[in-house]
C-alpha positions in Angstrom: -6.8 -13.4 9.2 -5.9 -9.7 9.0 -8.7 -7.3 8.3 -8.0 -4.9 5.5 -9.8 -2.1 7.5 -7.5 -2.6 10.5 -4.3 -2.8 8.4 -5.0 0.6 7.0 -5.2 2.0 10.6 -1.9 0.4 11.8 0.7 2.7 13.3 4.4 2.3 12.5 4.9 -0.4 15.3 1.9 -2.3 14.2 3.0 -2.3 10.5 6.4 -3.7 11.8 4.6 -6.5 13.7 2.4 -7.3 10.7 5.4 -7.6 8.4 7.3 -9.8 10.8 4.3 -12.1 11.3 3.7 -12.6 7.5 7.4 -13.1 6.9 7.7 -15.7 9.7 4.2 -17.1 9.7 5.3 -20.8 10.0 7.2 -20.4 13.3 4.8 -18.0 15.1 2.5 -20.9 16.4 5.5 -22.3 18.2 6.7 -19.1 19.9 5.6 -17.8 23.3 4.4 -14.2 23.5 7.7 -13.3 25.2 9.8 -14.9 22.6 7.9 -13.1 19.8 8.1 -9.8 21.6 11.8 -10.2 22.2 12.4 -11.0 18.5 10.8 -7.7 17.5 12.2 -5.7 20.4 8.7 -4.7 21.7 6.8 -5.3 24.9 4.3 -8.1 25.4 1.6 -5.5 26.1 2.2 -4.0 22.7 1.8 -7.4 21.1 -1.4 -8.0 23.1 -2.8 -4.7 21.9 -2.0 -5.8 18.3 -3.8 -9.1 18.8 -6.8 -7.2 20.3 -6.8 -4.7 17.4 -7.1 -7.5 14.9 -10.1 -9.1 16.8 -8.4 -11.7 18.9 -9.0 -12.1 22.7 -5.4 -12.9 23.4 -2.1 -14.2 22.1 -3.3 -17.9 22.3 -6.2 -17.2 20.0 -4.0 -15.2 17.7 -1.5 -18.2 17.5 -4.4 -20.5 16.6 -5.4 -18.2 13.8 -1.9 -18.1 12.5 -1.6 -21.9 12.7 -4.8 -22.2 10.7 -3.5 -19.8 8.1 -0.3 -21.8 7.7 -2.3 -25.0 7.2 -4.2 -23.4 4.3 -0.9 -22.2 2.8 0.7 -25.6 3.1 -2.0 -27.2 1.1 -0.4 -25.5 -1.9 2.9 -24.1 -0.7 4.1 -21.1 -2.8 7.4 -19.4 -2.9 8.0 -16.8 -0.3 7.2 -13.9 -2.6 4.0 -15.6 -3.9 2.9 -16.2 -0.4 3.2 -12.5 0.4 1.2 -11.6 -2.7 -1.4 -14.3 -1.9 -2.0 -12.7 1.4 -2.3 -9.3 -0.3 -5.0 -10.6 -2.7 -6.8 -12.3 0.1 -7.1 -9.0 1.9 -8.3 -7.1 -1.2 -11.0 -9.7 -2.1 -13.3 -8.1 0.4 -16.0 -5.5 0.9 -13.6 -3.5 3.0 -11.4 -3.1 -0.1 -14.3 -1.9 -2.1 -15.2 0.7 0.5 -11.6 1.8 0.6 -11.4 2.6 -3.1 -14.9 4.1 -3.3 -13.6 7.7 -2.7 -10.9 7.6 -5.4 -13.3 6.0 -7.9 -15.9 8.7 -7.4 -13.3 11.5 -7.4 -11.8 10.2 -10.6 -15.2 9.9 -12.2 -16.0 13.5 -11.4 -12.6 14.9 -12.6 -11.7 16.3 -16.0 -8.1 15.3 -16.1 -5.7 12.8 -14.4 -2.0 13.3 -13.9 0.1 10.3 -12.8 3.5 11.0 -11.3 6.4 8.8 -10.1 10.2 8.4 -10.1 12.2 5.4 -11.3 10.1 2.3 -11.6 7.2 4.2 -10.1 7.6 6.6 -13.1 7.2 3.7 -15.5 4.0 2.7 -13.6 2.8 6.4 -13.9 3.1 6.2 -17.7 1.3 2.8 -17.6 -1.5 4.2 -15.4 -2.0 7.2 -17.7 -2.3 4.9 -20.8 -4.6 2.6 -18.9 -7.0 5.3 -17.9 -6.8 6.9 -21.3 -7.9 3.6 -22.8 -10.9 3.7 -20.4 -11.9 7.1 -21.8 -10.3 9.4 -19.1 -7.8 11.9 -20.4 -4.6 11.2 -18.5 -0.9 12.1 -18.7 2.0 10.4 -16.9 5.0 12.3 -15.6 8.2 10.4 -14.7 10.3 13.6 -14.5 9.6 15.2 -11.1 11.4 18.3 -12.2 8.9 18.9 -14.9 7.7 22.6 -14.8 4.1 22.7 -13.7 3.7 26.1 -11.9 2.5 28.0 -14.9 -0.4 25.8 -15.9 -4.0 25.7 -14.8 -5.3 22.4 -13.2 -9.0 23.0 -12.7 -10.8 19.8 -11.6 -7.6 17.7 -11.9 -6.8 14.6 -9.9 -3.1 13.7 -9.3 -2.2 10.1 -8.6 1.2 9.8 -7.0 3.1 6.5 -7.0 6.0 5.8 -4.7 7.2 2.6 -3.0 8.9 4.5 -0.1 6.6 7.5 0.0 9.6 9.6 0.9 11.1 10.7 -2.5 11.7 14.4 -1.9 11.3 15.6 -5.5 8.0 13.7 -5.8 6.7 15.2 -2.5 7.7 18.7 -3.6 5.8 18.1 -6.9 2.7 16.9 -4.9 2.8 20.0 -2.8 2.9 22.2 -5.9 -0.2 20.4 -7.3 -1.9 20.9 -3.9 -1.3 24.6 -4.2 -3.1 24.4 -7.5 -6.1 22.9 -5.6 -5.6 19.4 -7.2 -6.9 16.3 -5.3 -4.0 14.0 -4.6 -4.4 10.3 -4.4 -1.3 8.1 -3.6 -0.3 4.5 -3.7 2.7 3.6 -1.5 4.2 0.8 0.5 4.4 2.8 3.8 1.4 3.9 5.7 3.5 6.3 7.9 5.3 7.9 4.9 5.2 11.6 4.2 3.4 11.0 0.9 0.6 8.9 2.6 0.2 11.6 5.3 -0.2 14.6 2.9 -2.4 12.9 0.3 -6.2 13.4 0.3 -6.4 9.6 0.0 -3.7 6.9 0.2 -3.6 3.2 -0.4 -0.7 1.4 1.3 0.1 -2.2 0.5 2.7 -3.0 3.3 4.9 -5.5 1.4 8.3 -6.6 2.6 11.0 -4.3 1.2 13.7 -6.0 -1.0 17.0 -4.4 -1.8 19.5 -5.9 -4.2 22.8 -5.1 -6.1 24.1 -2.3 -4.0 20.8 -1.3 -2.3 18.6 -1.0 -5.5 14.9 -1.3 -4.7 13.4 -4.5 -5.9 10.2 -4.4 -3.8 7.3 -5.9 -5.7 5.1 -3.4 -7.6 2.3 -5.9 -8.3 0.0 -4.3 -5.7 0.4 -0.9 -7.4 -0.6 -2.4 -10.7 -3.5 -4.2 -9.2 -4.9 -1.0 -7.5 -4.5 1.0 -10.7 -6.4 -1.6 -12.7 -9.1 -2.0 -10.0 -9.7 1.8 -10.1 -9.7 2.0 -13.9 -12.3 -0.8 -14.2 -14.7 1.0 -11.8 -14.8 4.4 -13.4 
């Protein structure tokens, strides 16, 4: 019910509305527009603009679409996290997704080297991405140390793929800027469309999943979308 093209154009408020809707999809059909707006601390006009942006004539039509979506999901009710991933894969199974990844696919095809960078769990994915693309015949390296010295090297025709759930890791952003000074093309995969990393990249894919924090604020947000996009890109080069 949500167009992939439109999701990529969401501003910060629209991303917040989208996340609230998919997290509370079963109760939306029974809420008035004012009740829903109050829950999210936004105006009803903001909510109406969101409905219009997604192709609905008004809130009533939007609610009907949400109700239809919940009916489909109830036919085989998954756990909450699986429901979120199910909606993600539904969005990516589209021509809009293929158009979205066409630029990085062609850019990677025409590059000589790939460098994957990330911190923490994203660093582990950077190493995985490098191995995956190397298996596909594209020379790649993965850096999980964002303090790695890079200033003295030449990076002619190199593509950098930066991975970060938050898109706000200072050390990673500093490293990206160093690569940009070396004229590298920067592609990024992150969870936040309005993040610094997404904004400064030449191309960015944002997956907009609900953030999960556990055990004293450690990040446990799913990284399945990152793996999916990496593999989708690798299989198209």
